[in-house]
N, C-alpha and C positions, 0 to 999 in steps of 0.2 A: 790938165792931165786926164786926170779920170773920167775925162768922156772921152780921149781920144786913147787910152788904153780898153775903157770899153767898147769902142768903135772896130778898135780891133782882132780882141774877141770875137764881139759878133761875127767879126768879117772872116775869121780863121775857122769856128764854126761854120757857116755853112759851107765852107768851098770846100770845105775834109768833110763835109757829107755824112755830118754827124747831129747835126739839129734832129728837135727831139722836138714830142708838140704837136697836137691835131693840125691836119696838114686842109686847107682849104679853097676849095675850088670856085673860082671864077667862074664859071656857068650861070645860068638862069634856070628860077625858083623847074619852069612849065623842060627843057632840057637835063634836068634833073631829077625825074621825074619818071623823063621815060630810063634812062645812065641805071635809074635804082631797079625800074623792073624788069630791066636787061640780065643787071647785073645779080638780080634780083636781095636789092638791100636797100636798110630806108633807112633813112636822111634826115643830119641831125642839120638844126639849125640855127646859128647860134643870133637872135635877131637885138642887132646895137644901134646906138646916137651915137657920133662922134664926140658930146656931150660929156658923156655918162661917164661918171667916175667908177663907181661897178664893174661899167664893163670894156675896163682898159685895168682892172683889178684886177679879171677872170684872166685876159686872157693874156695878161705876164704874170699870169702866174698857179692859172691852172690848166688853161691849156698848152702852155710848153712841160708840163711835165712826163715822164717819159711814157706808165703805165696807162695816164689818159689818152693819149697817143696812140700809143698801140694798140689802144682799146680801138678808138673812133678808126681808125685809121681801115683797119683793117674787118669793121663794122659799119659805116658808116659810110653812105656821101655824105660831106661836111660841105656846108656854106656861110659863110659869114654874110648879114647881110645889113645895108644902115636901113634904118626902118621911114628914114625922114626924105631921104635918096629913091630915081627910077621906079624902080618894082616894088620894089622896100615899103613902100605906099601903099598899094594895093596889100601888097601880103599883111602888114598891116591891119589893115584895115579888115582884111576877112574873115585873120585869126583872134582878131578882140586882143591886139598884143599891142598894150597902153602904160605898158608900165617896160622898164628898162634897167637886167637883157631882162627877154623871155627868154626861155633855149625850146627848143622844140625838137620834135622827137616824132615826125613823117614816114607814114608806108607809102608804097611807090600810088595810092591809087590818094596820096595830099594829104589822107584821116592824120588827124592827131594821135600818138596813140602816149607821147609823154607829153609831160609841159609844168613846166619847171623853174626859176630864173633866184634871183637875189641876191643872198649867200652867199648862194653855190659853192662847194670843196673837190679834191677830186672827190672821193668817198661818195659823195652825191652822185656825181659824175659817172661815176660808174654802178652805179647803181640803178638807175635811172636806167642808162643804155640797154643796161641784161633788163632788167623791167622788160621798156619796150621789145629788147629781143627775144623775150616771155612770148607777146604776145605775136609774134607773129604767125 
């Protein structure tokens, strides 16, 4: 019964357009770099794996917060990439991602402006995002 109520509330939230949090694109990193250059934005990448419990917690508890979503959606193009599949394998190697979650903020040239992870909370997310914007 509880699962049914949660599912109904989730569907209601999505259908009424009041979903909050970071909106992630499904584009490739190469396409995102081009778009970031055109839009004069930075890129935020959530480097995750499907088995990573801290990754799941971050996605459920931090990325969904309205203030985090408002800030990141306004200032960044947001990507969520599984580091064990597809282009994630090359990205993990290139950016030396070997712990999860690793969060990267890149400029449109693909250079890392901020790198953080682990037990990140909303305040740290906002602070690191602002630091990256200040380096732009």
